[in-house]
C-alpha positions as CSV (number, residue, x, y, z in Angstrom):
1,M,0.0,0.0,0.0
2,T,1.4,3.4,-1.0
3,K,1.9,6.2,1.6
4,R,-0.9,8.2,0.0
5,R,-3.4,5.4,0.4
6,Q,-2.2,4.9,3.9
7,R,-2.9,8.5,4.7
8,I,-6.3,8.3,3.1
9,L,-7.1,5.2,5.1
10,R,-6.0,6.8,8.4
11,K,-8.1,9.9,7.8
12,T,-11.1,7.8,6.7
13,L,-10.8,5.7,9.9
14,A,-10.5,8.9,11.9
15,I,-13.7,10.3,10.4
16,L,-15.5,7.1,10.9
17,S,-14.3,7.0,14.5
18,L,-15.7,10.6,15.0
19,F,-18.9,9.5,13.5
20,L,-19.1,6.5,15.8
21,V,-18.5,8.8,18.8
22,F,-21.2,11.1,17.6
23,F,-23.7,8.2,16.9
24,V,-23.1,6.7,20.4
25,G,-23.5,10.2,22.0
26,H,-26.6,10.8,19.9
27,E,-28.3,7.5,20.9
28,T,-27.3,7.9,24.5
29,Y,-28.7,11.4,24.6
30,G,-32.0,9.9,23.4
31,L,-32.0,7.3,26.1
32,T,-32.1,10.2,28.7
33,L,-35.6,11.1,27.3
34,H,-34.2,14.2,25.7
35,N,-35.0,15.2,22.1
36,K,-32.1,13.7,20.0
37,S,-32.5,16.4,17.4
38,Y,-30.9,18.9,19.9
39,F,-27.8,16.8,20.0
40,S,-27.5,16.2,16.2
41,G,-28.5,19.8,15.5
42,W,-25.9,21.4,17.6
43,T,-23.3,19.0,16.3
44,L,-24.2,19.9,12.7
45,A,-24.2,23.6,13.5
46,G,-20.7,23.3,15.1
47,L,-19.4,21.4,12.0
48,I,-20.8,24.0,9.6
49,S,-19.1,26.8,11.7
50,I,-15.8,24.9,11.6
51,L,-16.1,24.3,7.9
52,T,-16.7,27.9,7.2
53,A,-13.6,28.8,9.1
54,Y,-11.6,27.4,6.2
55,S,-12.4,30.4,4.1
56,I,-11.3,32.7,6.9
57,R,-8.1,30.6,7.3
58,K,-7.2,31.3,3.6
59,K,-7.5,35.0,4.1
60,I,-5.1,35.0,7.1
61,S,-2.6,32.5,5.6
62,V,0.3,34.4,7.3
63,L,-0.6,33.0,10.7
64,P,1.1,29.8,11.8
65,I,-2.1,27.8,12.1
66,G,-1.4,24.8,9.9
67,T,-0.7,24.5,6.2
68,A,-3.3,25.2,3.5
69,T,-3.1,21.6,2.4
70,S,-3.8,20.3,5.9
71,W,-6.8,22.7,6.3
72,L,-8.2,21.6,2.9
73,Q,-8.0,17.9,3.9
74,F,-9.5,18.7,7.3
75,H,-12.3,20.6,5.5
76,V,-13.0,17.8,3.1
77,Y,-13.3,15.1,5.7
78,L,-15.3,17.2,8.1
79,G,-17.6,18.0,5.2
80,L,-18.2,14.3,4.6
81,L,-18.9,13.9,8.3
82,S,-21.4,16.8,8.3
83,G,-23.3,15.0,5.5
84,L,-23.8,11.9,7.7
85,V,-24.8,14.0,10.7
86,F,-27.3,15.9,8.6
87,A,-28.8,12.7,7.4
88,I,-29.3,11.6,11.0
89,H,-30.6,15.0,12.0
90,I,-33.4,14.7,9.5
91,D,-33.9,11.0,10.3
92,W,-32.9,10.0,6.8
93,G,-36.0,11.6,5.4
94,I,-37.3,14.8,3.9
95,P,-37.7,17.8,6.2
96,T,-41.2,19.0,6.9
97,G,-42.3,22.7,6.8
98,W,-41.2,25.3,4.2
99,F,-38.4,26.7,6.3
100,E,-36.9,23.3,7.2
101,M,-37.2,22.3,3.5
102,L,-35.4,25.5,2.5
103,L,-32.6,24.9,5.0
104,G,-32.4,21.3,4.0
105,A,-32.1,22.2,0.3
106,M,-29.5,24.8,1.2
107,F,-27.4,22.4,3.1
108,S,-27.8,19.7,0.5
109,S,-26.7,22.1,-2.2
110,L,-23.7,23.2,-0.1
111,F,-22.7,19.6,0.5
112,L,-23.0,18.6,-3.2
113,S,-21.2,21.7,-4.3
114,G,-18.4,20.7,-1.9
115,V,-18.2,17.3,-3.5
116,V,-18.1,18.8,-7.0
117,G,-15.5,21.3,-5.8
118,Y,-13.3,18.6,-4.4
119,Y,-13.4,16.7,-7.7
120,L,-12.6,19.9,-9.6
121,D,-9.8,20.8,-7.3
122,R,-8.2,17.4,-7.7
123,H,-8.8,17.0,-11.4
124,L,-8.3,20.4,-13.0
125,P,-5.1,21.8,-11.6
126,P,-2.9,19.0,-13.0
127,L,-4.5,19.5,-16.4
128,L,-3.4,23.2,-16.6
129,T,0.2,22.2,-17.2
130,R,-0.6,19.8,-20.0
131,R,-0.7,22.5,-22.7
132,G,2.2,24.8,-22.0
133,E,2.8,26.9,-18.9
134,E,0.0,27.8,-16.6
135,V,-1.1,31.4,-17.2
136,I,-2.2,33.7,-14.4
137,F,-6.0,34.0,-14.8
138,E,-6.1,37.8,-14.5
139,R,-3.6,38.2,-17.4
140,I,-5.5,36.0,-19.9
141,P,-7.8,38.7,-21.2
142,G,-4.7,40.9,-22.0
143,F,-3.0,38.1,-23.8
144,M,-6.1,37.4,-25.8
145,A,-6.4,41.1,-26.8
146,E,-2.8,41.0,-28.0
147,L,-3.4,37.9,-30.1
148,R,-6.5,39.5,-31.6
149,R,-4.6,42.7,-32.6
150,S,-1.8,40.6,-34.1
151,A,-4.3,38.6,-36.1
152,E,-6.1,41.7,-37.4
153,D,-2.7,43.2,-38.4
154,I,-1.8,40.1,-40.3
155,S,-5.1,40.1,-42.1
156,I,-4.8,43.7,-43.1
157,K,-1.1,43.3,-44.1
158,C,-1.9,40.3,-46.2
159,A,-4.6,42.2,-48.2
160,T,-2.3,45.3,-48.6
161,E,0.8,43.4,-49.7
162,T,-0.8,40.7,-51.9
163,G,-3.7,42.7,-53.3
164,S,-6.0,39.7,-52.5
165,S,-8.8,39.8,-50.0
166,T,-9.3,36.0,-49.7
167,L,-7.5,35.6,-46.3
168,S,-8.9,38.8,-44.9
169,E,-12.5,37.8,-45.8
170,H,-12.0,34.4,-44.2
171,Y,-10.7,36.1,-41.1
172,I,-13.7,38.4,-40.8
173,A,-16.2,35.6,-41.4
174,H,-14.6,32.8,-39.3
175,L,-11.6,33.9,-37.3
176,A,-12.6,37.3,-35.9
177,P,-15.4,35.8,-33.7
178,F,-12.8,33.1,-32.5
179,F,-10.3,35.8,-31.5
180,A,-12.9,38.1,-30.0
181,Q,-13.7,36.1,-26.9
182,P,-13.0,32.8,-25.1
183,N,-14.4,29.9,-27.1
184,K,-15.5,26.2,-26.6
185,L,-15.3,26.3,-22.8
186,L,-17.4,23.2,-22.4
187,S,-15.4,21.3,-25.0
188,H,-12.1,22.2,-23.2
189,L,-13.7,21.0,-19.9
190,R,-14.6,17.7,-21.5
191,G,-11.1,17.4,-23.0
192,S,-12.4,17.7,-26.5
193,N,-10.6,19.7,-29.2
194,R,-13.1,19.1,-32.0
195,G,-14.2,22.7,-32.2
196,F,-10.7,24.1,-32.7
197,A,-9.9,21.2,-35.1
198,N,-12.8,22.5,-37.3
199,T,-11.4,26.0,-37.2
200,L,-8.0,24.7,-38.4
201,R,-9.7,22.5,-41.1
202,E,-11.4,25.6,-42.5
203,L,-8.1,27.4,-42.6
204,D,-6.5,24.4,-44.3
205,N,-9.3,24.0,-46.9
206,M,-8.7,27.6,-48.0
207,D,-5.1,26.9,-48.8
208,R,-6.0,25.9,-52.4
209,Y,-7.2,29.4,-53.1
210,L,-4.1,31.1,-51.8
211,N,-0.8,32.0,-53.5
212,D,2.6,31.5,-51.9
213,A,2.7,35.0,-50.4
214,E,-0.8,34.5,-48.8
215,R,0.1,31.1,-47.4
216,K,2.9,32.7,-45.3
217,F,0.3,35.0,-43.7
218,A,-2.1,32.1,-43.3
219,S,0.6,30.2,-41.5
220,Q,1.1,33.1,-39.1
221,L,-2.7,33.2,-38.5
222,R,-2.7,29.5,-37.8
223,E,0.1,29.9,-35.2
224,L,-1.8,32.7,-33.5
225,A,-5.0,30.7,-33.5
226,T,-3.2,27.8,-31.8
227,K,-2.0,30.1,-29.1
228,K,-5.5,31.5,-28.7
229,D,-6.9,28.0,-28.3
230,D,-4.3,27.3,-25.6
231,L,-5.5,30.4,-23.7
232,D,-9.1,29.3,-24.1
233,Y,-8.1,26.0,-22.5
234,Q,-6.5,27.8,-19.6
235,Y,-9.5,30.2,-19.3
236,A,-12.0,27.3,-19.3
237,L,-10.3,25.4,-16.5
238,Q,-9.5,28.4,-14.3
239,I,-12.9,30.1,-14.6
240,T,-14.5,26.8,-13.5
241,L,-12.3,26.6,-10.4
242,K,-13.0,30.2,-9.5
243,G,-16.7,30.1,-10.5
244,W,-17.3,27.1,-8.2
245,L,-15.9,29.1,-5.2
246,L,-18.2,32.0,-6.1
247,F,-21.1,29.6,-5.7
248,H,-19.9,27.5,-2.7
249,V,-18.7,30.3,-0.4
250,P,-21.8,32.5,-0.4
251,L,-23.9,29.3,-0.1
252,A,-21.9,28.5,3.1
253,Y,-22.5,31.8,4.7
254,S,-26.2,31.7,3.7
255,T,-26.5,28.3,5.3
256,I,-25.0,29.6,8.5
257,L,-27.5,32.5,8.7
258,L,-30.4,30.1,8.1
259,T,-29.0,27.8,10.7
260,L,-28.9,30.5,13.3
261,L,-32.5,31.5,12.5
262,H,-33.4,27.8,12.7
263,V,-31.9,27.6,16.2
264,V,-34.0,30.6,17.3
265,L,-37.2,29.2,15.9
266,A,-36.5,25.7,17.3
267,Y,-36.1,27.0,20.8
268,A,-38.9,29.5,20.5
269,F,-41.4,26.8,19.6
270,G,-40.0,24.1,21.8
271,G,-38.6,21.7,19.2
272,G,-35.1,20.4,18.6
273,I,-32.8,21.8,16.0
C-alpha cells in the first residue's frame, strides 16, 4: 500500500471514529428522554461553523495555524462527516415545513457543491500544465487582446501586400469571432478539441485558393489561433475553479445564517434543532 493510500485510510478511519463517537452520543442522549435532534442539530451547527472557518483561514494565511493543504483535507473530511450528521438529524427523510425544507435544500446544495468542488480541485489543476505553462488568470484577457490585434494586423497586411482579400475575408467571417472572446469552454472541460480542429480545417481548406505569399500570412494566423486556443483552454479550467468558489462560499454563509435562524425558531417553539 502506498503512503498516499495509507494517509487516506488513516483519515477515513479517523472520520468514521468521530462519526461513531457522535452516533453513540446521539443515541445515549435519546435514552435520557431528551430530544435527540438537539444533539445532532448542535453538532451539525458546530461542524458548519468549523467548515466555514476554512475560508477565513485562507484570508489570514500568514498566521502559523497549519498548512493550507492540511486545512483543505480537514475541510473535506469534516464536510463528509457533516453530511452523515445531517442525514441523521433529518432522520434519513425529507424535512417538513417550508423553512426546514429550504434549510435542508440549502445544506444539500452546499454539500453537493463541496463534493463537486473537491473533484474539480483534484482533477483540473494538473491539467493546466498539459498545454504549455499555466497562465495567471487575470492576465489571460490581456494576452487574448494582444493575439486579436496581431491577427487583425496580419489580415490587413496580407490584403495590402498581396492585393488579395481572400484571407482577410476568411478572417472576418470565421476567425474574428474566434479571437474576440473565449471559445469552446465546455469542450475544453470535456477534454475535446473538436471545435478548434474544425477551425484549423477551414483554414487548411482555404489553402488551395491562396498563392505562396498569402500562405505565409495564413501560416502566421494558424500559429496565433493555436496560441489563442491554448489560452481558451487555460481560461475554461481556471474560470471553472473560480466560479465554483463564487457559488460555494456564499452558499456556506447563507446556510450559517439560516441555521442561526433555525436555532432561534427551534427553541422558541420548543422543538429540537
